[in-house]
N, C-alpha and C positions, 0 to 999 in steps of 0.2 A: 542455603542462601536465604536471607530473610526477605520479607515482603517489600521493604523499602528499596533494597538493592535491586530486586527483581523488577519493580516498577520503574526505577530509574533506567535500567538497561533496556527495558521495552521502549521507553520514550526515546532514548538515544538511538537505538537501532531503527525505530520508526521514523525519526527525523532524518537519519542518514538515508534510509531507503526511499523516503519521499523526495529528498533532494536529488538523488541519483535518478529516480524515475522521471522527475520533471526535467532533468538535464537530457535524458534519453528521448523524451517525447515532449518537446516544447510545443506550445500552442497558445493562441490568444484567449481561449476559453478555459484555461487551467486554473485551479484554485491557487491562491497566493497567500503568503503570510506564514509565520512560524507555526501557528496552531494548526492551520489547515494542512500544511506540509507534513507535520507530525501525524495528524489524523490519517492522512493519505497513506503514509507508510505503515501505520499500525493496522489499518483496515486491509492494506495489501498483504501484511503478514497473516492476518486471519484468513483471507481468501486463499493464499498459497497453502496454508496449513490444511484448510478444508479440502481443496482440490488434491493436494498431495495424499491426504488420508483416503479420499474417495478413489484415487487411482492406484493406491497401494504403495506409494513411494515412502510414506511415513507411517509409523505405527500409531496407535491411538494415543500413546503418551508422548509422542514427539511433535515438535512444532517446526515451522519453517525457519530457516536462518536468514541471514542478510540477503543472500541472492534470491531466495524464495520470496522474501518480502518485497524486493525490488520488482520481481516478475509480477507479483500480485498487485503492486502499486501501478505498474504499467497497464495492467488489465483494467484497473479502476479508472485510470486516466483515459483510456480508450473509450470506456463506457461513458465517462463524464463528457468527453469531447463529442461523442455521438449525440447525446441528449442535448448538450448546449447548442450544437450546430443545428439540430432539428428545431429546437425552441426558437432560435434567432431567425431561422428561415421562415417560420410561420408568423412572425410578428410583422 
């Protein structure tokens, strides 16, 4: 698979994972917009890959799939919500 196809698939899976995560965990303090949703999914995939490799679920050459990316994005949204709610309560 060439780099362009790989980059496109990462962006598509990241966007889908971000949308699903935002659907599963809605809130007023969530990031919005196409770019932030895509970044949320991509970061979620990296989080899921790192946690999966640390726990022995994935080998070093494996990455998280769509379900793992969604779980990672939900974790990122939970952290985002905790930080945003703490920040808004101190203002």
